[in-house]
mmCIF file of the C-alpha atoms, coordinates in Angstrom:
data_MODEL
# 
_entry.id   MODEL 
# 
loop_
_atom_site.group_PDB 
_atom_site.id 
_atom_site.type_symbol 
_atom_site.label_atom_id 
_atom_site.label_alt_id 
_atom_site.label_comp_id 
_atom_site.label_asym_id 
_atom_site.label_entity_id 
_atom_site.label_seq_id 
_atom_site.pdbx_PDB_ins_code 
_atom_site.Cartn_x 
_atom_site.Cartn_y 
_atom_site.Cartn_z 
_atom_site.occupancy 
_atom_site.B_iso_or_equiv 
_atom_site.pdbx_formal_charge 
_atom_site.auth_seq_id 
_atom_site.auth_comp_id 
_atom_site.auth_asym_id 
_atom_site.auth_atom_id 
_atom_site.pdbx_PDB_model_num 
ATOM 1   C CA . UNK A 1 1   ? 18.507  -5.093  -9.960  1.00 0.00 ? 1   UNK A CA 1 
ATOM 2   C CA . UNK A 1 2   ? 21.930  -4.396  -8.459  1.00 0.00 ? 2   UNK A CA 1 
ATOM 3   C CA . UNK A 1 3   ? 21.812  -0.754  -9.606  1.00 0.00 ? 3   UNK A CA 1 
ATOM 4   C CA . UNK A 1 4   ? 18.704  -0.151  -7.480  1.00 0.00 ? 4   UNK A CA 1 
ATOM 5   C CA . UNK A 1 5   ? 18.097  -0.190  -3.768  1.00 0.00 ? 5   UNK A CA 1 
ATOM 6   C CA . UNK A 1 6   ? 16.931  -3.530  -2.315  1.00 0.00 ? 6   UNK A CA 1 
ATOM 7   C CA . UNK A 1 7   ? 13.336  -4.636  -2.960  1.00 0.00 ? 7   UNK A CA 1 
ATOM 8   C CA . UNK A 1 8   ? 11.475  -4.673  -0.635  1.00 0.00 ? 8   UNK A CA 1 
ATOM 9   C CA . UNK A 1 9   ? 13.317  -1.817  1.009   1.00 0.00 ? 9   UNK A CA 1 
ATOM 10  C CA . UNK A 1 10  ? 13.560  -2.079  4.796   1.00 0.00 ? 10  UNK A CA 1 
ATOM 11  C CA . UNK A 1 11  ? 14.751  0.734   7.041   1.00 0.00 ? 11  UNK A CA 1 
ATOM 12  C CA . UNK A 1 12  ? 17.686  -0.276  9.228   1.00 0.00 ? 12  UNK A CA 1 
ATOM 13  C CA . UNK A 1 13  ? 17.938  1.956   12.337  1.00 0.00 ? 13  UNK A CA 1 
ATOM 14  C CA . UNK A 1 14  ? 21.451  0.623   13.002  1.00 0.00 ? 14  UNK A CA 1 
ATOM 15  C CA . UNK A 1 15  ? 22.691  1.620   9.553   1.00 0.00 ? 15  UNK A CA 1 
ATOM 16  C CA . UNK A 1 16  ? 20.840  4.664   8.258   1.00 0.00 ? 16  UNK A CA 1 
ATOM 17  C CA . UNK A 1 17  ? 21.394  5.611   4.621   1.00 0.00 ? 17  UNK A CA 1 
ATOM 18  C CA . UNK A 1 18  ? 20.074  9.154   4.427   1.00 0.00 ? 18  UNK A CA 1 
ATOM 19  C CA . UNK A 1 19  ? 19.394  9.412   0.705   1.00 0.00 ? 19  UNK A CA 1 
ATOM 20  C CA . UNK A 1 20  ? 17.780  5.983   0.484   1.00 0.00 ? 20  UNK A CA 1 
ATOM 21  C CA . UNK A 1 21  ? 15.771  6.372   3.701   1.00 0.00 ? 21  UNK A CA 1 
ATOM 22  C CA . UNK A 1 22  ? 14.425  9.815   2.778   1.00 0.00 ? 22  UNK A CA 1 
ATOM 23  C CA . UNK A 1 23  ? 13.516  8.551   -0.689  1.00 0.00 ? 23  UNK A CA 1 
ATOM 24  C CA . UNK A 1 24  ? 11.751  5.569   0.886   1.00 0.00 ? 24  UNK A CA 1 
ATOM 25  C CA . UNK A 1 25  ? 9.657   7.818   3.146   1.00 0.00 ? 25  UNK A CA 1 
ATOM 26  C CA . UNK A 1 26  ? 8.644   10.017  0.199   1.00 0.00 ? 26  UNK A CA 1 
ATOM 27  C CA . UNK A 1 27  ? 7.796   6.939   -1.878  1.00 0.00 ? 27  UNK A CA 1 
ATOM 28  C CA . UNK A 1 28  ? 5.705   5.533   0.991   1.00 0.00 ? 28  UNK A CA 1 
ATOM 29  C CA . UNK A 1 29  ? 3.753   8.800   1.260   1.00 0.00 ? 29  UNK A CA 1 
ATOM 30  C CA . UNK A 1 30  ? 3.094   8.679   -2.484  1.00 0.00 ? 30  UNK A CA 1 
ATOM 31  C CA . UNK A 1 31  ? 1.906   5.078   -2.170  1.00 0.00 ? 31  UNK A CA 1 
ATOM 32  C CA . UNK A 1 32  ? -0.460  6.017   0.667   1.00 0.00 ? 32  UNK A CA 1 
ATOM 33  C CA . UNK A 1 33  ? -1.882  9.000   -1.220  1.00 0.00 ? 33  UNK A CA 1 
ATOM 34  C CA . UNK A 1 34  ? -2.426  7.072   -4.453  1.00 0.00 ? 34  UNK A CA 1 
ATOM 35  C CA . UNK A 1 35  ? -4.026  4.164   -2.603  1.00 0.00 ? 35  UNK A CA 1 
ATOM 36  C CA . UNK A 1 36  ? -6.501  6.401   -0.760  1.00 0.00 ? 36  UNK A CA 1 
ATOM 37  C CA . UNK A 1 37  ? -7.381  8.632   -3.704  1.00 0.00 ? 37  UNK A CA 1 
ATOM 38  C CA . UNK A 1 38  ? -7.985  5.546   -5.861  1.00 0.00 ? 38  UNK A CA 1 
ATOM 39  C CA . UNK A 1 39  ? -10.448 4.234   -3.292  1.00 0.00 ? 39  UNK A CA 1 
ATOM 40  C CA . UNK A 1 40  ? -12.204 7.604   -3.313  1.00 0.00 ? 40  UNK A CA 1 
ATOM 41  C CA . UNK A 1 41  ? -12.413 7.604   -7.101  1.00 0.00 ? 41  UNK A CA 1 
ATOM 42  C CA . UNK A 1 42  ? -13.704 4.025   -7.218  1.00 0.00 ? 42  UNK A CA 1 
ATOM 43  C CA . UNK A 1 43  ? -16.350 4.722   -4.551  1.00 0.00 ? 43  UNK A CA 1 
ATOM 44  C CA . UNK A 1 44  ? -17.548 7.792   -6.446  1.00 0.00 ? 44  UNK A CA 1 
ATOM 45  C CA . UNK A 1 45  ? -17.538 5.995   -9.786  1.00 0.00 ? 45  UNK A CA 1 
ATOM 46  C CA . UNK A 1 46  ? -19.499 3.033   -8.379  1.00 0.00 ? 46  UNK A CA 1 
ATOM 47  C CA . UNK A 1 47  ? -22.258 5.187   -6.904  1.00 0.00 ? 47  UNK A CA 1 
ATOM 48  C CA . UNK A 1 48  ? -21.183 6.728   -3.596  1.00 0.00 ? 48  UNK A CA 1 
ATOM 49  C CA . UNK A 1 49  ? -21.026 10.249  -4.996  1.00 0.00 ? 49  UNK A CA 1 
ATOM 50  C CA . UNK A 1 50  ? -20.617 13.153  -2.584  1.00 0.00 ? 50  UNK A CA 1 
ATOM 51  C CA . UNK A 1 51  ? -20.674 16.840  -3.421  1.00 0.00 ? 51  UNK A CA 1 
ATOM 52  C CA . UNK A 1 52  ? -17.518 18.640  -2.313  1.00 0.00 ? 52  UNK A CA 1 
ATOM 53  C CA . UNK A 1 53  ? -15.999 15.529  -0.753  1.00 0.00 ? 53  UNK A CA 1 
ATOM 54  C CA . UNK A 1 54  ? -12.812 17.193  0.476   1.00 0.00 ? 54  UNK A CA 1 
ATOM 55  C CA . UNK A 1 55  ? -12.356 14.420  3.019   1.00 0.00 ? 55  UNK A CA 1 
ATOM 56  C CA . UNK A 1 56  ? -11.707 12.161  0.021   1.00 0.00 ? 56  UNK A CA 1 
ATOM 57  C CA . UNK A 1 57  ? -10.085 14.214  -2.719  1.00 0.00 ? 57  UNK A CA 1 
ATOM 58  C CA . UNK A 1 58  ? -7.360  16.476  -1.381  1.00 0.00 ? 58  UNK A CA 1 
ATOM 59  C CA . UNK A 1 59  ? -4.152  14.782  -2.552  1.00 0.00 ? 59  UNK A CA 1 
ATOM 60  C CA . UNK A 1 60  ? -2.524  15.368  0.826   1.00 0.00 ? 60  UNK A CA 1 
ATOM 61  C CA . UNK A 1 61  ? -0.646  12.223  1.801   1.00 0.00 ? 61  UNK A CA 1 
ATOM 62  C CA . UNK A 1 62  ? -0.470  13.185  5.465   1.00 0.00 ? 62  UNK A CA 1 
ATOM 63  C CA . UNK A 1 63  ? -4.253  13.393  5.742   1.00 0.00 ? 63  UNK A CA 1 
ATOM 64  C CA . UNK A 1 64  ? -4.468  9.887   4.276   1.00 0.00 ? 64  UNK A CA 1 
ATOM 65  C CA . UNK A 1 65  ? -1.731  8.482   6.515   1.00 0.00 ? 65  UNK A CA 1 
ATOM 66  C CA . UNK A 1 66  ? -2.842  5.843   9.002   1.00 0.00 ? 66  UNK A CA 1 
ATOM 67  C CA . UNK A 1 67  ? -0.777  5.722   12.202  1.00 0.00 ? 67  UNK A CA 1 
ATOM 68  C CA . UNK A 1 68  ? -0.444  1.943   12.257  1.00 0.00 ? 68  UNK A CA 1 
ATOM 69  C CA . UNK A 1 69  ? 0.006   1.852   8.502   1.00 0.00 ? 69  UNK A CA 1 
ATOM 70  C CA . UNK A 1 70  ? 2.875   4.338   8.787   1.00 0.00 ? 70  UNK A CA 1 
ATOM 71  C CA . UNK A 1 71  ? 4.506   2.309   11.570  1.00 0.00 ? 71  UNK A CA 1 
ATOM 72  C CA . UNK A 1 72  ? 4.190   -0.797  9.407   1.00 0.00 ? 72  UNK A CA 1 
ATOM 73  C CA . UNK A 1 73  ? 6.063   0.964   6.588   1.00 0.00 ? 73  UNK A CA 1 
ATOM 74  C CA . UNK A 1 74  ? 8.888   1.700   9.005   1.00 0.00 ? 74  UNK A CA 1 
ATOM 75  C CA . UNK A 1 75  ? 8.913   -1.832  10.404  1.00 0.00 ? 75  UNK A CA 1 
ATOM 76  C CA . UNK A 1 76  ? 8.162   -3.897  7.334   1.00 0.00 ? 76  UNK A CA 1 
ATOM 77  C CA . UNK A 1 77  ? 8.459   -1.813  4.182   1.00 0.00 ? 77  UNK A CA 1 
ATOM 78  C CA . UNK A 1 78  ? 4.726   -1.854  3.439   1.00 0.00 ? 78  UNK A CA 1 
ATOM 79  C CA . UNK A 1 79  ? 1.603   -0.300  4.896   1.00 0.00 ? 79  UNK A CA 1 
ATOM 80  C CA . UNK A 1 80  ? -1.838  1.056   4.143   1.00 0.00 ? 80  UNK A CA 1 
ATOM 81  C CA . UNK A 1 81  ? -3.767  4.300   4.032   1.00 0.00 ? 81  UNK A CA 1 
ATOM 82  C CA . UNK A 1 82  ? -6.696  5.374   6.173   1.00 0.00 ? 82  UNK A CA 1 
ATOM 83  C CA . UNK A 1 83  ? -9.797  3.652   4.781   1.00 0.00 ? 83  UNK A CA 1 
ATOM 84  C CA . UNK A 1 84  ? -11.759 6.164   2.738   1.00 0.00 ? 84  UNK A CA 1 
ATOM 85  C CA . UNK A 1 85  ? -15.256 6.726   4.161   1.00 0.00 ? 85  UNK A CA 1 
ATOM 86  C CA . UNK A 1 86  ? -17.695 4.733   2.037   1.00 0.00 ? 86  UNK A CA 1 
ATOM 87  C CA . UNK A 1 87  ? -21.475 4.432   2.271   1.00 0.00 ? 87  UNK A CA 1 
ATOM 88  C CA . UNK A 1 88  ? -22.004 0.964   0.800   1.00 0.00 ? 88  UNK A CA 1 
ATOM 89  C CA . UNK A 1 89  ? -25.783 1.431   0.873   1.00 0.00 ? 89  UNK A CA 1 
ATOM 90  C CA . UNK A 1 90  ? -25.399 3.722   -2.135  1.00 0.00 ? 90  UNK A CA 1 
ATOM 91  C CA . UNK A 1 91  ? -23.908 0.935   -4.224  1.00 0.00 ? 91  UNK A CA 1 
ATOM 92  C CA . UNK A 1 92  ? -26.038 -1.165  -6.550  1.00 0.00 ? 92  UNK A CA 1 
ATOM 93  C CA . UNK A 1 93  ? -24.204 -4.228  -5.216  1.00 0.00 ? 93  UNK A CA 1 
ATOM 94  C CA . UNK A 1 94  ? -22.978 -3.185  -1.741  1.00 0.00 ? 94  UNK A CA 1 
ATOM 95  C CA . UNK A 1 95  ? -20.618 -6.041  -0.865  1.00 0.00 ? 95  UNK A CA 1 
ATOM 96  C CA . UNK A 1 96  ? -19.074 -6.445  -4.327  1.00 0.00 ? 96  UNK A CA 1 
ATOM 97  C CA . UNK A 1 97  ? -18.609 -2.731  -4.902  1.00 0.00 ? 97  UNK A CA 1 
ATOM 98  C CA . UNK A 1 98  ? -17.151 -2.213  -1.427  1.00 0.00 ? 98  UNK A CA 1 
ATOM 99  C CA . UNK A 1 99  ? -14.529 -4.885  -2.113  1.00 0.00 ? 99  UNK A CA 1 
ATOM 100 C CA . UNK A 1 100 ? -13.791 -3.368  -5.536  1.00 0.00 ? 100 UNK A CA 1 
ATOM 101 C CA . UNK A 1 101 ? -13.439 0.073   -3.929  1.00 0.00 ? 101 UNK A CA 1 
ATOM 102 C CA . UNK A 1 102 ? -10.852 -1.167  -1.442  1.00 0.00 ? 102 UNK A CA 1 
ATOM 103 C CA . UNK A 1 103 ? -8.966  -3.200  -4.059  1.00 0.00 ? 103 UNK A CA 1 
ATOM 104 C CA . UNK A 1 104 ? -8.726  -0.096  -6.240  1.00 0.00 ? 104 UNK A CA 1 
ATOM 105 C CA . UNK A 1 105 ? -5.948  0.976   -3.851  1.00 0.00 ? 105 UNK A CA 1 
ATOM 106 C CA . UNK A 1 106 ? -3.383  -1.726  -4.714  1.00 0.00 ? 106 UNK A CA 1 
ATOM 107 C CA . UNK A 1 107 ? -4.384  -1.526  -8.382  1.00 0.00 ? 107 UNK A CA 1 
ATOM 108 C CA . UNK A 1 108 ? -3.481  2.172   -8.308  1.00 0.00 ? 108 UNK A CA 1 
ATOM 109 C CA . UNK A 1 109 ? -0.191  1.315   -6.609  1.00 0.00 ? 109 UNK A CA 1 
ATOM 110 C CA . UNK A 1 110 ? 0.635   -1.000  -9.501  1.00 0.00 ? 110 UNK A CA 1 
ATOM 111 C CA . UNK A 1 111 ? -0.283  1.712   -12.008 1.00 0.00 ? 111 UNK A CA 1 
ATOM 112 C CA . UNK A 1 112 ? 2.033   4.179   -10.268 1.00 0.00 ? 112 UNK A CA 1 
ATOM 113 C CA . UNK A 1 113 ? 4.722   1.501   -10.245 1.00 0.00 ? 113 UNK A CA 1 
ATOM 114 C CA . UNK A 1 114 ? 4.356   1.185   -14.018 1.00 0.00 ? 114 UNK A CA 1 
ATOM 115 C CA . UNK A 1 115 ? 4.698   4.946   -14.462 1.00 0.00 ? 115 UNK A CA 1 
ATOM 116 C CA . UNK A 1 116 ? 7.822   4.927   -12.298 1.00 0.00 ? 116 UNK A CA 1 
ATOM 117 C CA . UNK A 1 117 ? 9.223   2.015   -14.318 1.00 0.00 ? 117 UNK A CA 1 
ATOM 118 C CA . UNK A 1 118 ? 8.725   3.988   -17.524 1.00 0.00 ? 118 UNK A CA 1 
ATOM 119 C CA . UNK A 1 119 ? 10.647  6.916   -16.039 1.00 0.00 ? 119 UNK A CA 1 
ATOM 120 C CA . UNK A 1 120 ? 13.425  4.579   -14.903 1.00 0.00 ? 120 UNK A CA 1 
ATOM 121 C CA . UNK A 1 121 ? 13.673  3.235   -18.450 1.00 0.00 ? 121 UNK A CA 1 
ATOM 122 C CA . UNK A 1 122 ? 13.680  6.661   -20.110 1.00 0.00 ? 122 UNK A CA 1 
ATOM 123 C CA . UNK A 1 123 ? 16.191  8.193   -17.702 1.00 0.00 ? 123 UNK A CA 1 
ATOM 124 C CA . UNK A 1 124 ? 18.411  5.149   -18.060 1.00 0.00 ? 124 UNK A CA 1 
ATOM 125 C CA . UNK A 1 125 ? 18.611  5.805   -21.792 1.00 0.00 ? 125 UNK A CA 1 
ATOM 126 C CA . UNK A 1 126 ? 20.215  9.199   -21.149 1.00 0.00 ? 126 UNK A CA 1 
ATOM 127 C CA . UNK A 1 127 ? 22.403  7.950   -18.279 1.00 0.00 ? 127 UNK A CA 1 
ATOM 128 C CA . UNK A 1 128 ? 20.556  9.830   -15.524 1.00 0.00 ? 128 UNK A CA 1 
ATOM 129 C CA . UNK A 1 129 ? 20.403  8.243   -12.074 1.00 0.00 ? 129 UNK A CA 1 
ATOM 130 C CA . UNK A 1 130 ? 16.825  6.961   -11.761 1.00 0.00 ? 130 UNK A CA 1 
ATOM 131 C CA . UNK A 1 131 ? 17.038  5.334   -8.342  1.00 0.00 ? 131 UNK A CA 1 
ATOM 132 C CA . UNK A 1 132 ? 14.463  7.749   -6.895  1.00 0.00 ? 132 UNK A CA 1 
ATOM 133 C CA . UNK A 1 133 ? 11.864  6.457   -9.350  1.00 0.00 ? 133 UNK A CA 1 
ATOM 134 C CA . UNK A 1 134 ? 13.116  2.908   -8.792  1.00 0.00 ? 134 UNK A CA 1 
ATOM 135 C CA . UNK A 1 135 ? 12.311  3.376   -5.111  1.00 0.00 ? 135 UNK A CA 1 
ATOM 136 C CA . UNK A 1 136 ? 8.812   4.598   -6.001  1.00 0.00 ? 136 UNK A CA 1 
ATOM 137 C CA . UNK A 1 137 ? 8.469   1.515   -8.178  1.00 0.00 ? 137 UNK A CA 1 
ATOM 138 C CA . UNK A 1 138 ? 9.663   -0.838  -5.447  1.00 0.00 ? 138 UNK A CA 1 
ATOM 139 C CA . UNK A 1 139 ? 7.606   0.650   -2.619  1.00 0.00 ? 139 UNK A CA 1 
ATOM 140 C CA . UNK A 1 140 ? 4.404   0.669   -4.658  1.00 0.00 ? 140 UNK A CA 1 
ATOM 141 C CA . UNK A 1 141 ? 4.883   -2.928  -5.792  1.00 0.00 ? 141 UNK A CA 1 
ATOM 142 C CA . UNK A 1 142 ? 5.582   -3.961  -2.202  1.00 0.00 ? 142 UNK A CA 1 
ATOM 143 C CA . UNK A 1 143 ? 2.491   -2.083  -0.987  1.00 0.00 ? 143 UNK A CA 1 
ATOM 144 C CA . UNK A 1 144 ? 0.287   -3.624  -3.682  1.00 0.00 ? 144 UNK A CA 1 
ATOM 145 C CA . UNK A 1 145 ? 1.413   -7.211  -3.087  1.00 0.00 ? 145 UNK A CA 1 
ATOM 146 C CA . UNK A 1 146 ? 1.148   -7.051  0.704   1.00 0.00 ? 146 UNK A CA 1 
ATOM 147 C CA . UNK A 1 147 ? -2.279  -5.418  0.504   1.00 0.00 ? 147 UNK A CA 1 
ATOM 148 C CA . UNK A 1 148 ? -3.535  -8.590  -1.170  1.00 0.00 ? 148 UNK A CA 1 
ATOM 149 C CA . UNK A 1 149 ? -3.197  -10.407 2.162   1.00 0.00 ? 149 UNK A CA 1 
ATOM 150 C CA . UNK A 1 150 ? -6.828  -10.911 3.299   1.00 0.00 ? 150 UNK A CA 1 
ATOM 151 C CA . UNK A 1 151 ? -6.412  -9.361  6.735   1.00 0.00 ? 151 UNK A CA 1 
ATOM 152 C CA . UNK A 1 152 ? -7.984  -6.020  7.687   1.00 0.00 ? 152 UNK A CA 1 
ATOM 153 C CA . UNK A 1 153 ? -6.902  -3.224  7.487   1.00 0.00 ? 153 UNK A CA 1 
ATOM 154 C CA . UNK A 1 154 ? -5.115  -4.341  4.295   1.00 0.00 ? 154 UNK A CA 1 
ATOM 155 C CA . UNK A 1 155 ? -7.148  -3.829  1.113   1.00 0.00 ? 155 UNK A CA 1 
ATOM 156 C CA . UNK A 1 156 ? -7.976  -7.498  0.564   1.00 0.00 ? 156 UNK A CA 1 
ATOM 157 C CA . UNK A 1 157 ? -9.159  -7.659  4.159   1.00 0.00 ? 157 UNK A CA 1 
ATOM 158 C CA . UNK A 1 158 ? -12.323 -5.933  2.952   1.00 0.00 ? 158 UNK A CA 1 
ATOM 159 C CA . UNK A 1 159 ? -13.425 -9.336  1.649   1.00 0.00 ? 159 UNK A CA 1 
ATOM 160 C CA . UNK A 1 160 ? -13.577 -10.548 5.248   1.00 0.00 ? 160 UNK A CA 1 
ATOM 161 C CA . UNK A 1 161 ? -14.739 -7.282  6.774   1.00 0.00 ? 161 UNK A CA 1 
ATOM 162 C CA . UNK A 1 162 ? -17.640 -6.948  4.358   1.00 0.00 ? 162 UNK A CA 1 
ATOM 163 C CA . UNK A 1 163 ? -19.105 -10.239 5.608   1.00 0.00 ? 163 UNK A CA 1 
ATOM 164 C CA . UNK A 1 164 ? -19.641 -8.820  9.097   1.00 0.00 ? 164 UNK A CA 1 
ATOM 165 C CA . UNK A 1 165 ? -23.210 -7.485  9.523   1.00 0.00 ? 165 UNK A CA 1 
ATOM 166 C CA . UNK A 1 166 ? -23.571 -3.714  9.887   1.00 0.00 ? 166 UNK A CA 1 
ATOM 167 C CA . UNK A 1 167 ? -25.289 -4.196  13.254  1.00 0.00 ? 167 UNK A CA 1 
ATOM 168 C CA . UNK A 1 168 ? -21.981 -5.503  14.649  1.00 0.00 ? 168 UNK A CA 1 
ATOM 169 C CA . UNK A 1 169 ? -20.366 -2.091  14.293  1.00 0.00 ? 169 UNK A CA 1 
ATOM 170 C CA . UNK A 1 170 ? -18.043 -2.606  17.251  1.00 0.00 ? 170 UNK A CA 1 
ATOM 171 C CA . UNK A 1 171 ? -16.665 -5.811  15.764  1.00 0.00 ? 171 UNK A CA 1 
ATOM 172 C CA . UNK A 1 172 ? -16.205 -4.168  12.371  1.00 0.00 ? 172 UNK A CA 1 
ATOM 173 C CA . UNK A 1 173 ? -14.149 -1.457  14.087  1.00 0.00 ? 173 UNK A CA 1 
ATOM 174 C CA . UNK A 1 174 ? -12.212 -3.830  16.343  1.00 0.00 ? 174 UNK A CA 1 
ATOM 175 C CA . UNK A 1 175 ? -10.979 -6.314  13.729  1.00 0.00 ? 175 UNK A CA 1 
ATOM 176 C CA . UNK A 1 176 ? -8.942  -3.767  11.707  1.00 0.00 ? 176 UNK A CA 1 
ATOM 177 C CA . UNK A 1 177 ? -7.398  -2.457  14.946  1.00 0.00 ? 177 UNK A CA 1 
ATOM 178 C CA . UNK A 1 178 ? -6.345  -5.952  15.962  1.00 0.00 ? 178 UNK A CA 1 
ATOM 179 C CA . UNK A 1 179 ? -5.212  -6.680  12.419  1.00 0.00 ? 179 UNK A CA 1 
ATOM 180 C CA . UNK A 1 180 ? -2.996  -3.586  12.399  1.00 0.00 ? 180 UNK A CA 1 
ATOM 181 C CA . UNK A 1 181 ? -1.354  -4.643  15.659  1.00 0.00 ? 181 UNK A CA 1 
ATOM 182 C CA . UNK A 1 182 ? -0.862  -8.189  14.364  1.00 0.00 ? 182 UNK A CA 1 
ATOM 183 C CA . UNK A 1 183 ? 0.754   -6.947  11.132  1.00 0.00 ? 183 UNK A CA 1 
ATOM 184 C CA . UNK A 1 184 ? 3.223   -4.652  12.915  1.00 0.00 ? 184 UNK A CA 1 
ATOM 185 C CA . UNK A 1 185 ? 4.080   -7.354  15.471  1.00 0.00 ? 185 UNK A CA 1 
ATOM 186 C CA . UNK A 1 186 ? 4.518   -9.886  12.652  1.00 0.00 ? 186 UNK A CA 1 
ATOM 187 C CA . UNK A 1 187 ? 6.925   -7.582  10.805  1.00 0.00 ? 187 UNK A CA 1 
ATOM 188 C CA . UNK A 1 188 ? 9.014   -7.088  13.940  1.00 0.00 ? 188 UNK A CA 1 
ATOM 189 C CA . UNK A 1 189 ? 9.128   -10.801 14.745  1.00 0.00 ? 189 UNK A CA 1 
ATOM 190 C CA . UNK A 1 190 ? 10.132  -11.672 11.180  1.00 0.00 ? 190 UNK A CA 1 
ATOM 191 C CA . UNK A 1 191 ? 12.946  -9.111  11.273  1.00 0.00 ? 191 UNK A CA 1 
ATOM 192 C CA . UNK A 1 192 ? 14.200  -10.298 14.650  1.00 0.00 ? 192 UNK A CA 1 
ATOM 193 C CA . UNK A 1 193 ? 14.362  -13.916 13.465  1.00 0.00 ? 193 UNK A CA 1 
ATOM 194 C CA . UNK A 1 194 ? 15.944  -13.810 9.992   1.00 0.00 ? 194 UNK A CA 1 
ATOM 195 C CA . UNK A 1 195 ? 15.376  -15.030 7.387   1.00 0.00 ? 195 UNK A CA 1 
ATOM 196 C CA . UNK A 1 196 ? 11.788  -15.154 8.688   1.00 0.00 ? 196 UNK A CA 1 
ATOM 197 C CA . UNK A 1 197 ? 9.066   -17.733 8.193   1.00 0.00 ? 197 UNK A CA 1 
ATOM 198 C CA . UNK A 1 198 ? 6.465   -16.261 5.836   1.00 0.00 ? 198 UNK A CA 1 
ATOM 199 C CA . UNK A 1 199 ? 8.023   -13.036 4.544   1.00 0.00 ? 199 UNK A CA 1 
ATOM 200 C CA . UNK A 1 200 ? 10.681  -14.707 2.366   1.00 0.00 ? 200 UNK A CA 1 
ATOM 201 C CA . UNK A 1 201 ? 7.931   -16.168 0.163   1.00 0.00 ? 201 UNK A CA 1 
ATOM 202 C CA . UNK A 1 202 ? 5.963   -12.914 -0.097  1.00 0.00 ? 202 UNK A CA 1 
ATOM 203 C CA . UNK A 1 203 ? 9.127   -10.900 -0.669  1.00 0.00 ? 203 UNK A CA 1 
ATOM 204 C CA . UNK A 1 204 ? 10.115  -13.238 -3.489  1.00 0.00 ? 204 UNK A CA 1 
ATOM 205 C CA . UNK A 1 205 ? 6.766   -12.523 -5.131  1.00 0.00 ? 205 UNK A CA 1 
ATOM 206 C CA . UNK A 1 206 ? 7.383   -8.782  -4.650  1.00 0.00 ? 206 UNK A CA 1 
ATOM 207 C CA . UNK A 1 207 ? 10.762  -9.097  -6.371  1.00 0.00 ? 207 UNK A CA 1 
ATOM 208 C CA . UNK A 1 208 ? 9.275   -11.044 -9.265  1.00 0.00 ? 208 UNK A CA 1 
ATOM 209 C CA . UNK A 1 209 ? 6.535   -8.452  -9.815  1.00 0.00 ? 209 UNK A CA 1 
ATOM 210 C CA . UNK A 1 210 ? 9.146   -5.685  -9.523  1.00 0.00 ? 210 UNK A CA 1 
ATOM 211 C CA . UNK A 1 211 ? 11.393  -7.390  -12.102 1.00 0.00 ? 211 UNK A CA 1 
ATOM 212 C CA . UNK A 1 212 ? 8.437   -7.958  -14.440 1.00 0.00 ? 212 UNK A CA 1 
ATOM 213 C CA . UNK A 1 213 ? 7.307   -4.326  -14.329 1.00 0.00 ? 213 UNK A CA 1 
ATOM 214 C CA . UNK A 1 214 ? 10.857  -2.970  -14.494 1.00 0.00 ? 214 UNK A CA 1 
ATOM 215 C CA . UNK A 1 215 ? 11.701  -5.297  -17.380 1.00 0.00 ? 215 UNK A CA 1 
ATOM 216 C CA . UNK A 1 216 ? 14.848  -6.653  -15.766 1.00 0.00 ? 216 UNK A CA 1 
# 
């Protein structure tokens, strides 16, 4: 793993590394786009089909970028996309299919990580620097693992959010907003008090998944 950038990769404003930091930002945008488009595909496949749904399928990372999710990438190396608009009433099993739709995001991140790992392997065979793809691998693994934390607006948070009745629309909107603030604040606190309290355990899992996929 020494030949790659650190996993998870964390931006350090006191010691900017231009090539690594730019690559990280690009990898984060890819992770956001893949996560959102996967949710759109899953929603369509499971029954929420919409004709000409350009708000879902446009493959423009910036249109999928969530403000708090982007800040979280900068602060903690992981984040989330804007939740794709889903009409759960169109699903045969609304709660289950809604959860599956949201979880399609981190699954897609892992698939992209596997593709990046394959490119790292192939380029390594011909002695070409593959750190760009290694960054894509690392960022997508980090995004996938952290999105399994059951706190909205992370993907697994849909398990909790889906239990809130539709009539409590204000609460369903408020919880992800509070969750986003909590996640960013948590990342900052953990970085200001190294080695942190919870992150070391999650980051170790990220590194193990990274090593497994990368075959190292």
